[in-house]
C-alpha positions as semicolon CSV with decimal commas, in nm:
position;residue;x (nm);y (nm);z (nm)
1;M;-2,533;3,954;6,540
2;A;-2,643;3,957;6,911
3;A;-2,942;3,770;7,059
4;P;-3,259;3,980;7,080
5;A;-3,237;4,224;7,374
6;A;-3,604;4,166;7,455
7;A;-3,523;3,802;7,550
8;A;-3,442;3,716;7,906
9;L;-3,113;3,558;7,786
10;S;-2,912;3,772;7,543
11;W;-2,548;3,791;7,443
12;R;-2,288;4,017;7,296
13;E;-1,914;4,009;7,247
14;G;-1,900;3,649;7,359
15;R;-2,088;3,689;7,688
16;M;-2,422;3,575;7,814
17;Y;-2,665;3,811;7,990
18;R;-2,991;3,761;8,176
19;D;-3,203;4,076;8,174
20;G;-2,893;4,279;8,093
21;V;-2,681;4,136;8,377
22;P;-2,382;3,914;8,314
23;H;-2,502;3,549;8,358
24;R;-2,388;3,198;8,330
25;V;-2,643;2,926;8,252
26;L;-2,585;2,641;8,499
27;S;-2,842;2,378;8,397
28;G;-2,921;2,024;8,477
29;A;-3,112;1,789;8,244
30;L;-3,431;1,639;8,404
31;H;-3,697;1,474;8,201
32;Y;-4,053;1,499;8,338
33;F;-4,146;1,186;8,152
34;R;-3,891;0,983;8,339
35;V;-3,991;1,096;8,690
36;H;-4,313;1,025;8,865
37;P;-4,503;1,359;8,876
38;D;-4,542;1,332;9,259
39;L;-4,163;1,348;9,270
40;W;-4,102;1,633;9,024
41;R;-4,060;1,889;9,301
42;D;-3,833;1,672;9,497
43;R;-3,596;1,618;9,207
44;V;-3,602;1,990;9,107
45;R;-3,496;2,080;9,465
46;R;-3,211;1,842;9,435
47;I;-3,106;2,017;9,118
48;A;-3,112;2,346;9,299
49;D;-2,911;2,194;9,580
50;L;-2,653;2,091;9,338
51;G;-2,591;2,455;9,268
52;L;-2,775;2,492;8,933
53;N;-3,000;2,775;8,825
54;T;-3,179;2,618;8,540
55;V;-3,359;2,289;8,445
56;D;-3,369;2,167;8,087
57;T;-3,607;1,908;7,959
58;Y;-3,686;1,739;7,626
59;V;-4,046;1,701;7,505
60;A;-4,121;1,350;7,385
61;W;-4,391;1,364;7,114
62;N;-4,473;1,000;7,132
63;F;-4,530;1,016;7,507
64;H;-4,806;1,273;7,444
65;Q;-4,950;1,120;7,129
66;P;-4,871;0,750;7,097
67;R;-5,178;0,686;6,881
68;E;-5,257;0,836;6,551
69;G;-5,597;1,010;6,545
70;R;-5,595;1,082;6,918
71;A;-5,548;1,437;7,049
72;P;-5,220;1,498;7,235
73;D;-5,246;1,434;7,601
74;F;-5,121;1,703;7,846
75;D;-5,282;1,568;8,163
76;G;-5,134;1,395;8,464
77;W;-4,794;1,260;8,407
78;R;-4,791;1,438;8,067
79;D;-4,871;1,781;8,213
80;L;-4,572;1,959;8,080
81;E;-4,705;2,299;8,188
82;R;-4,730;2,183;8,551
83;F;-4,376;2,060;8,534
84;I;-4,249;2,394;8,407
85;R;-4,438;2,578;8,673
86;T;-4,300;2,357;8,939
87;V;-3,955;2,445;8,829
88;Q;-4,041;2,815;8,847
89;E;-4,185;2,774;9,199
90;E;-3,850;2,631;9,306
91;G;-3,679;2,947;9,170
92;L;-3,507;2,801;8,864
93;D;-3,522;2,889;8,492
94;V;-3,629;2,636;8,225
95;I;-3,475;2,543;7,893
96;V;-3,718;2,346;7,666
97;R;-3,593;2,119;7,384
98;P;-3,911;2,030;7,190
99;G;-3,742;1,824;6,916
100;P;-3,942;1,674;6,752
101;Y;-3,642;1,440;6,762
102;I;-3,484;1,413;7,113
103;C;-3,261;1,101;7,091
104;A;-3,231;1,064;7,472
105;E;-3,219;0,686;7,450
106;W;-3,592;0,721;7,430
107;S;-3,813;0,502;7,195
108;N;-3,773;0,622;6,831
109;G;-3,599;0,933;6,957
110;G;-3,938;1,062;7,064
111;L;-4,100;1,042;6,726
112;P;-4,432;0,849;6,725
113;G;-4,425;0,515;6,553
114;W;-4,730;0,611;6,351
115;I;-4,528;0,888;6,195
116;T;-4,220;0,693;6,100
117;G;-4,445;0,416;5,980
118;R;-4,567;0,633;5,703
119;D;-4,397;0,662;5,368
120;L;-4,211;0,986;5,445
121;A;-3,862;1,113;5,523
122;P;-3,852;1,194;5,902
123;R;-3,639;1,487;6,010
124;S;-3,654;1,650;5,668
125;S;-3,829;1,923;5,473
126;D;-4,052;1,648;5,319
127;P;-4,400;1,812;5,330
128;A;-4,555;1,485;5,459
129;F;-4,334;1,516;5,769
130;T;-4,348;1,892;5,823
131;S;-4,726;1,892;5,785
132;A;-4,766;1,636;6,069
133;L;-4,501;1,810;6,278
134;G;-4,674;2,146;6,229
135;T;-5,000;2,003;6,359
136;W;-4,816;1,876;6,671
137;F;-4,638;2,202;6,717
138;D;-4,980;2,383;6,696
139;E;-5,064;2,199;7,016
140;L;-4,721;2,209;7,189
141;I;-4,543;2,532;7,118
142;P;-4,820;2,779;7,241
143;R;-4,810;2,606;7,572
144;I;-4,435;2,667;7,600
145;A;-4,468;3,023;7,462
146;A;-4,720;3,111;7,738
147;L;-4,457;3,018;7,996
148;Q;-4,171;3,223;7,855
149;A;-3,988;3,472;8,077
150;S;-4,126;3,750;7,862
151;R;-4,478;3,647;7,980
152;G;-4,393;3,592;8,347
153;G;-4,284;3,231;8,312
154;P;-3,948;3,060;8,360
155;V;-3,869;2,950;7,998
156;V;-3,557;3,139;7,892
157;A;-3,446;2,940;7,592
158;V;-3,575;2,684;7,337
159;Q;-3,366;2,456;7,122
160;V;-3,414;2,421;6,742
161;E;-3,438;2,049;6,658
162;N;-3,163;1,842;6,822
163;E;-2,817;1,739;6,714
164;F;-2,932;1,750;6,358
165;G;-2,585;1,758;6,226
166;S;-2,538;1,402;6,353
167;Y;-2,821;1,289;6,125
168;G;-2,848;1,504;5,807
169;D;-2,788;1,830;5,626
170;D;-3,134;1,952;5,517
171;H;-3,093;2,313;5,605
172;A;-3,438;2,395;5,460
173;Y;-3,579;2,172;5,736
174;M;-3,374;2,341;6,000
175;R;-3,499;2,683;5,883
176;W;-3,849;2,549;5,885
177;S;-3,803;2,426;6,241
178;R;-3,680;2,757;6,363
179;D;-3,961;2,939;6,183
180;A;-4,208;2,696;6,325
181;L;-4,101;2,813;6,675
182;T;-4,096;3,185;6,623
183;G;-4,417;3,171;6,424
184;R;-4,595;3,011;6,717
185;G;-4,483;3,270;6,968
186;I;-4,126;3,179;7,080
187;D;-3,936;3,497;7,138
188;E;-3,678;3,386;7,389
189;L;-3,330;3,275;7,304
190;L;-3,310;3,001;7,029
191;F;-3,010;2,774;6,993
192;T;-2,895;2,466;6,799
193;A;-2,680;2,187;6,965
194;D;-2,441;1,958;6,792
195;G;-2,130;1,755;6,854
196;P;-1,807;1,968;6,828
197;T;-1,691;1,858;6,485
198;A;-1,699;2,035;6,157
199;L;-1,922;1,769;6,006
200;M;-2,185;1,804;6,280
201;L;-2,175;2,176;6,310
202;D;-2,205;2,215;5,929
203;G;-2,515;2,000;5,926
204;G;-2,695;2,131;6,228
205;S;-2,626;2,501;6,274
206;L;-2,822;2,795;6,148
207;P;-2,704;3,153;6,076
208;G;-2,839;3,394;6,332
209;T;-2,907;3,114;6,589
210;L;-2,677;3,059;6,875
211;M;-2,445;2,752;6,809
212;A;-2,408;2,524;7,113
213;A;-2,207;2,213;7,160
214;T;-2,271;1,866;7,316
215;L;-1,969;1,683;7,455
216;G;-1,819;1,464;7,726
217;S;-1,464;1,601;7,732
218;K;-1,217;1,837;7,573
219;P;-1,418;2,166;7,616
220;A;-1,125;2,376;7,530
221;A;-1,103;2,221;7,177
222;A;-1,475;2,259;7,138
223;R;-1,451;2,623;7,240
224;R;-1,182;2,694;6,979
225;L;-1,379;2,527;6,704
226;L;-1,695;2,716;6,790
227;A;-1,505;3,055;6,826
228;S;-1,346;2,998;6,485
229;R;-1,689;2,997;6,328
230;R;-1,878;3,230;6,570
231;P;-1,624;3,443;6,756
232;E;-1,889;3,675;6,884
233;E;-2,104;3,403;7,050
234;P;-2,078;3,286;7,410
235;F;-1,970;2,926;7,473
236;L;-2,269;2,711;7,560
237;V;-2,238;2,330;7,628
238;A;-2,598;2,217;7,578
239;E;-2,505;1,868;7,700
240;F;-2,210;1,773;7,922
241;W;-2,221;1,396;7,949
242;S;-2,138;1,337;8,318
243;G;-2,228;0,969;8,284
244;W;-2,365;0,726;8,034
245;F;-2,653;0,481;7,971
246;D;-2,662;0,101;7,960
247;H;-2,757;-0,173;7,715
248;W;-2,898;-0,508;7,802
249;G;-2,624;-0,772;7,797
250;K;-2,336;-0,519;7,857
251;R;-2,187;-0,382;8,170
252;H;-2,309;-0,083;8,377
253;H;-2,149;0,235;8,271
254;V;-2,000;0,465;8,543
255;R;-1,792;0,780;8,509
256;G;-1,578;0,869;8,811
257;A;-1,641;1,194;8,994
258;E;-1,281;1,305;8,928
259;S;-1,321;1,268;8,553
260;A;-1,659;1,441;8,547
261;V;-1,551;1,721;8,773
262;H;-1,239;1,786;8,570
263;T;-1,440;1,843;8,253
264;L;-1,704;2,052;8,429
265;R;-1,423;2,268;8,582
266;S;-1,271;2,306;8,233
267;I;-1,602;2,425;8,081
268;L;-1,639;2,686;8,351
269;A;-1,269;2,793;8,312
270;E;-1,348;2,851;7,934
271;G;-1,624;3,093;8,046
272;G;-1,881;2,850;7,938
273;S;-2,247;2,795;8,030
274;V;-2,342;2,429;8,072
275;S;-2,621;2,179;8,108
276;I;-2,522;1,856;8,289
277;Y;-2,672;1,562;8,105
278;M;-2,808;1,409;8,306
279;A;-2,833;1,588;8,636
280;H;-3,102;1,334;8,726
281;G;-3,169;1,056;8,477
282;G;-3,481;0,881;8,611
283;T;-3,637;0,573;8,468
284;N;-3,753;0,440;8,137
285;F;-4,084;0,328;8,277
286;G;-4,306;0,105;8,071
287;L;-4,164;0,029;7,727
288;W;-4,020;0,377;7,649
289;A;-3,658;0,265;7,649
290;G;-3,500;0,310;7,308
291;A;-3,228;0,110;7,133
292;N;-2,908;0,159;6,936
293;E;-2,778;-0,033;6,636
294;T;-2,411;-0,134;6,598
295;D;-2,298;-0,333;6,292
296;G;-2,657;-0,433;6,225
297;R;-2,712;-0,555;6,574
298;L;-2,986;-0,411;6,786
299;E;-2,872;-0,303;7,130
300;P;-3,176;-0,225;7,347
301;V;-3,141;0,027;7,635
302;V;-3,223;-0,103;7,984
303;T;-3,521;0,021;8,203
304;S;-3,303;0,237;8,432
305;Y;-3,189;0,572;8,307
306;D;-2,978;0,628;8,616
307;S;-2,689;0,724;8,376
308;D;-2,451;0,752;8,668
309;A;-2,589;1,104;8,724
310;P;-2,499;1,307;9,026
311;I;-2,854;1,260;9,143
312;A;-2,931;0,883;9,124
313;E;-3,235;0,712;8,987
314;D;-3,408;0,721;9,323
315;G;-3,293;1,068;9,412
316;T;-2,988;0,966;9,622
317;L;-2,721;1,232;9,629
318;T;-2,402;1,059;9,514
319;P;-2,035;1,142;9,568
320;K;-2,038;1,290;9,219
321;F;-2,315;1,529;9,337
322;F;-2,105;1,667;9,622
323;A;-1,794;1,696;9,404
324;M;-1,981;1,890;9,144
325;R;-2,160;2,103;9,408
326;E;-1,816;2,217;9,529
327;V;-1,705;2,306;9,175
328;L;-2,033;2,499;9,123
329;G;-1,981;2,692;9,439
330;A;-2,313;2,594;9,604
331;E;-2,321;2,691;9,971
332;G;-2,576;2,650;10,262
333;P;-2,768;2,346;10,386
334;L;-2,933;2,097;10,152
335;R;-3,309;2,121;10,136
336;S;-3,346;1,754;10,040
337;P;-3,241;1,437;10,232
338;E;-2,942;1,259;10,092
339;R;-3,158;0,951;10,041
340;M;-3,528;0,885;10,025
341;P;-3,681;0,625;10,272
342;T;-3,708;0,270;10,151
343;L;-3,917;-0,030;10,240
344;P;-3,728;-0,295;10,437
345;P;-3,589;-0,592;10,237
346;A;-3,840;-0,873;10,194
347;R;-3,931;-1,174;9,984
348;V;-4,275;-1,214;9,841
349;P;-4,375;-1,545;9,682
350;L;-4,491;-1,547;9,310
351;T;-4,814;-1,747;9,241
352;R;-4,840;-1,858;8,882
353;S;-5,192;-1,782;8,756
354;A;-5,197;-1,825;8,372
355;G;-4,992;-1,981;8,097
356;L;-4,839;-1,748;7,837
357;L;-5,061;-1,811;7,534
358;P;-5,382;-1,865;7,729
359;G;-5,325;-1,546;7,920
360;L;-5,243;-1,337;7,607
361;R;-5,535;-1,483;7,414
362;A;-5,769;-1,393;7,693
363;V;-5,699;-1,016;7,659
364;P;-5,938;-0,855;7,407
365;S;-5,740;-0,719;7,110
366;T;-5,831;-0,522;6,805
367;H;-5,684;-0,799;6,595
368;T;-5,715;-0,809;6,213
369;G;-5,899;-1,054;6,010
370;T;-5,706;-1,291;5,797
371;A;-5,468;-1,124;5,550
372;P;-5,211;-1,265;5,311
373;R;-4,923;-1,113;5,500
374;P;-4,864;-1,039;5,875
375;A;-4,935;-0,678;5,971
376;T;-4,652;-0,472;6,108
377;F;-4,669;-0,300;6,437
378;E;-4,712;0,029;6,250
379;Q;-4,998;-0,099;6,044
380;L;-5,165;-0,207;6,363
381;G;-5,116;0,140;6,528
382;L;-4,891;-0,021;6,790
383;D;-4,596;0,175;6,921
384;A;-4,461;-0,084;7,171
385;G;-4,545;-0,419;7,311
386;M;-4,599;-0,751;7,130
387;V;-4,802;-0,889;6,844
388;L;-4,946;-1,247;6,835
389;Y;-4,946;-1,365;6,472
390;T;-5,153;-1,681;6,387
391;A;-5,160;-1,881;6,062
392;H;-5,278;-2,228;5,965
393;P;-5,043;-2,387;5,713
394;R;-5,040;-2,761;5,614
395;I;-4,704;-2,907;5,684
396;P;-4,610;-3,222;5,496
397;A;-4,486;-3,526;5,685
398;G;-4,132;-3,524;5,791
399;T;-3,885;-3,249;5,913
400;H;-3,905;-2,913;5,752
401;R;-3,757;-2,561;5,792
402;L;-3,975;-2,293;5,934
403;T;-3,800;-1,967;5,849
404;L;-3,883;-1,615;5,974
405;S;-3,694;-1,417;5,710
406;D;-3,706;-1,082;5,885
407;V;-3,830;-1,055;6,238
408;R;-3,808;-0,737;6,445
409;D;-3,704;-0,803;6,708
410;R;-3,763;-1,128;6,877
411;A;-4,018;-1,414;6,828
412;L;-4,140;-1,703;7,034
413;V;-4,277;-1,966;6,799
414;F;-4,545;-2,216;6,881
415;V;-4,702;-2,500;6,680
416;D;-5,035;-2,631;6,793
417;G;-4,966;-2,459;7,133
418;A;-4,633;-2,628;7,178
419;F;-4,319;-2,416;7,205
420;L;-4,101;-2,461;6,899
421;G;-3,827;-2,211;6,967
422;I;-3,698;-1,856;6,947
423;A;-3,633;-1,659;6,630
424;D;-3,438;-1,328;6,605
425;A;-3,190;-1,159;6,385
426;G;-2,924;-1,418;6,467
427;S;-3,133;-1,731;6,430
428;R;-3,426;-1,727;6,194
429;E;-3,471;-2,097;6,113
430;L;-3,644;-2,368;6,325
431;A;-3,706;-2,731;6,255
432;V;-4,064;-2,835;6,248
433;E;-4,213;-3,182;6,229
434;G;-4,510;-3,224;6,000
435;K;-4,772;-3,500;5,970
436;G;-4,931;-3,381;5,646
437;E;-5,196;-3,193;5,852
438;V;-5,302;-2,832;5,897
439;V;-5,144;-2,686;6,215
440;A;-5,176;-2,365;6,410
441;V;-4,853;-2,158;6,390
442;E;-4,841;-1,875;6,646
443;V;-4,561;-1,632;6,647
444;L;-4,529;-1,393;6,941
445;V;-4,312;-1,098;6,828
446;E;-4,165;-0,856;7,089
447;N;-4,057;-0,512;7,009
448;L;-3,728;-0,478;7,214
449;G;-3,701;-0,100;7,169
450;R;-3,718;0,141;6,877
451;I;-3,384;0,278;6,757
452;N;-3,328;0,635;6,887
453;Y;-3,012;0,743;6,701
454;G;-2,861;0,722;6,357
455;P;-2,975;0,645;6,007
456;A;-3,181;0,344;6,123
457;L;-3,415;0,572;6,309
458;G;-3,778;0,496;6,239
459;G;-3,740;0,125;6,152
460;H;-4,056;-0,085;6,151
461;K;-4,138;-0,371;6,387
462;G;-4,303;-0,716;6,355
463;L;-4,280;-0,987;6,097
464;L;-4,146;-0,774;5,806
465;G;-4,057;-1,057;5,566
466;P;-4,226;-1,377;5,460
467;V;-4,261;-1,681;5,684
468;L;-4,158;-1,992;5,499
469;V;-4,213;-2,365;5,530
470;D;-3,911;-2,468;5,330
471;R;-3,950;-2,247;5,018
472;R;-4,323;-2,204;5,040
473;T;-4,461;-1,880;5,184
474;V;-4,711;-1,907;5,467
475;Q;-5,016;-1,692;5,382
476;G;-5,329;-1,618;5,568
477;W;-5,223;-1,442;5,886
478;E;-5,419;-1,295;6,171
479;S;-5,239;-1,027;6,369
480;A;-5,332;-0,941;6,728
481;P;-5,165;-0,635;6,882
482;L;-5,087;-0,655;7,255
483;A;-5,045;-0,298;7,378
484;L;-4,883;-0,384;7,719
485;Q;-4,812;-0,030;7,792
486;E;-5,182;0,059;7,765
487;W;-5,307;-0,233;7,972
488;S;-5,501;-0,157;8,291
489;D;-5,605;-0,373;8,582
490;V;-5,889;-0,494;8,357
491;E;-5,666;-0,644;8,094
492;L;-5,429;-0,796;8,361
493;S;-5,724;-0,952;8,544
494;E;-5,846;-1,114;8,225
495;A;-5,500;-1,257;8,144
496;L;-5,456;-1,388;8,504
497;A;-5,795;-1,557;8,493
498;A;-5,721;-1,755;8,180
499;G;-5,572;-2,050;8,363
500;P;-5,239;-2,225;8,345
501;A;-5,241;-2,465;8,053
502;P;-4,872;-2,418;7,957
503;G;-4,755;-2,572;7,638
504;P;-4,485;-2,835;7,631
505;G;-4,143;-2,676;7,664
506;T;-4,284;-2,361;7,837
507;P;-4,384;-2,499;8,180
508;S;-4,312;-2,171;8,360
509;A;-4,373;-1,900;8,110
510;G;-4,684;-1,689;8,166
511;F;-4,857;-1,463;8,423
512;A;-4,791;-1,464;8,799
513;V;-4,889;-1,252;9,090
514;A;-4,736;-1,147;9,423
515;Q;-4,924;-0,965;9,696
516;L;-4,730;-0,706;9,896
517;Q;-4,843;-0,563;10,222
518;V;-4,719;-0,212;10,291
519;E;-4,769;-0,013;10,609
520;T;-4,628;0,323;10,479
521;P;-4,540;0,360;10,113
522;A;-4,170;0,417;10,048
523;D;-3,925;0,352;9,758
524;T;-3,820;0,001;9,690
525;F;-3,628;-0,193;9,426
526;L;-3,766;-0,513;9,285
527;A;-3,560;-0,812;9,188
528;L;-3,685;-1,140;9,033
529;P;-3,429;-1,409;9,102
530;G;-3,472;-1,712;8,889
531;S;-3,695;-1,532;8,627
532;R;-3,535;-1,489;8,289
533;R;-3,705;-1,206;8,096
534;G;-4,040;-1,026;8,103
535;F;-4,239;-0,739;8,238
536;V;-4,352;-0,615;8,591
537;W;-4,656;-0,421;8,679
538;V;-4,709;-0,259;9,019
539;N;-5,087;-0,187;9,099
540;G;-5,153;-0,197;8,725
541;F;-4,864;0,040;8,630
542;L;-4,608;-0,116;8,390
543;L;-4,279;-0,058;8,574
544;G;-4,064;-0,188;8,286
545;R;-3,873;-0,484;8,153
546;Y;-3,634;-0,716;8,344
547;R;-3,378;-0,947;8,191
548;E;-3,158;-1,206;8,350
549;I;-2,863;-1,108;8,135
550;G;-2,836;-0,771;8,309
551;P;-2,654;-0,558;8,382
552;Q;-2,964;-0,406;8,555
553;V;-3,077;-0,642;8,845
554;T;-3,341;-0,428;9,019
555;L;-3,630;-0,221;8,902
556;Y;-3,685;0,104;9,082
557;C;-4,036;0,130;9,227
558;P;-4,101;0,490;9,356
559;A;-4,316;0,532;9,656
560;P;-4,609;0,705;9,478
561;L;-4,683;0,382;9,299
562;L;-4,752;0,197;9,624
563;R;-5,039;0,234;9,866
564;S;-5,094;0,148;10,230
565;G;-5,227;-0,208;10,264
566;N;-5,225;-0,459;9,986
567;N;-5,023;-0,398;9,665
568;T;-5,039;-0,633;9,365
569;I;-4,731;-0,713;9,162
570;T;-4,800;-0,879;8,824
571;V;-4,531;-1,047;8,627
572;L;-4,540;-1,161;8,260
573;E;-4,250;-1,399;8,221
574;L;-4,172;-1,504;7,862
575;E;-3,934;-1,792;7,933
576;R;-3,881;-1,920;8,285
577;L;-4,055;-1,787;8,602
578;G;-3,874;-1,780;8,930
579;G;-4,051;-1,835;9,256
580;E;-4,048;-1,496;9,428
581;V;-4,006;-1,118;9,402
582;E;-3,742;-0,962;9,626
583;L;-3,767;-0,620;9,770
584;R;-3,417;-0,469;9,817
585;D;-3,322;-0,142;9,975
586;R;-3,098;-0,005;9,705
587;A;-3,041;-0,019;9,331
588;E;-2,833;-0,297;9,174
589;L;-2,745;-0,188;8,826
590;G;-2,476;-0,437;8,753
591;P;-2,098;-0,476;8,746
592;P;-1,950;-0,136;8,660
593;E;-1,744;-0,052;8,351
594;E;-1,567;0,288;8,352
595;Y;-1,708;0,523;8,096
596;V;-1,377;0,688;7,999
597;E;-1,363;1,055;7,875
598;E;-1,009;1,168;7,819
599;F;-0,881;1,456;8,029
600;D;-0,784;1,764;7,818
């Protein structure tokens, strides 16, 4: 069966066509939600300079609708239609991958926490899931359909779900997903994408829908496997992993230009169309970075999504860019500078303004009343951030065990305002001294990132199991959500005004401010030497997390976040605050470790 001739992209006898003319899709992945909207056009131009003719993007449901009961947001940074039109204005086609699951090392794989917090089976034909998804698609898909090539737009292809064969085998759900697209007006080329193994292709492919592969190497083997199943279809690599992402506490992944170019050249030699993942990675601003799980251990993804892409996080054109550009046969002058301007290096002192608990308590929160058990993040409608849990148990005289039986993901524990210790998956017991009196136990739980891949997708966050004093359960909890990602200058000002009052053992945790004078806004990279772990806001925008363990050292601050004159940098440090913020003139993503993909 050939693709519909009415679609811009069609195929027959193993060859791709655009409007009836032989065509090769040369695409680059660029996610609008990872790039400041004022820089969309610049990054699209760089993709065109690379020699590509198409941009592909995921759509992150949770980015548009993080709160249940609120209409999806398609304004400002979330203006998907503006992004697609920008690509068209730069002369490129668009492939849209609407999920709802996107993986992408993005929080919860793009699924809202309020969906996976329900008693349902995500990514399945469970009516509780497809009903909610259908409501979201009612808002999303007509916007994409209106921008299809058949209607004068640039959208030439839409993906059905995403690498479903790596997750499950519910073919009724996959058929529902395809029908949900066509029934809402999608008439361009549809395709599925899965890893090139029998297991994955069996789970994720659909009869009558183009079967594409995702891979980092060995395209010839992938081509043979796909051809053995669909000999009439063209070879489409929906993701070619030209680099890789990073986890906190590990080394920075790189993939040499020689390795990446070898595989790219091999894909083209097989007659394949390809999408480079990522052509430009961008940044996991705010708290949108996801996490993986290995042997039961959570592995949070760093703030940067540079991914060793040919176009670096700040837009810099790398040696990999020029090597790929040659393979792709791009000619003529570049329309974009090889590197964006940066602010000169500088050091700006940090002034401590409020202690950790006083600052957090000062921010108004829609906290619960007292309940027998702590509320989860999902019960509180909180996708990311922290929750401050408070209870008032009586602790007998002597030394006792305070046990957090199941904490997701990390907790700072305080007794009567004094820091007691840290609890996480590896250390859940703390010694507490009692005097036979009632005490205030405060547990600050941080979500380190929602899992974006595998069977643990959709896990809950917070204090999920009982808190015990020896064998006795602590009951009577107040749960206060701290939606850091939604804070504005108002909330930050309230926190900063709370005053120092640190508890014993936490003399330097809390809120601090640095004032940065800028003549002409330009890109910069922020480092916090001496600070251990926390969050950084620039002019009220949550830039992301930092952690002393690396590998990432600097946080990318794009020029549009700055203004001429005074700029305020706010830091929330959870453990040990350093004395300054450093502005550096280039990214420091940590000691490299080669991401190896075998040559064919």
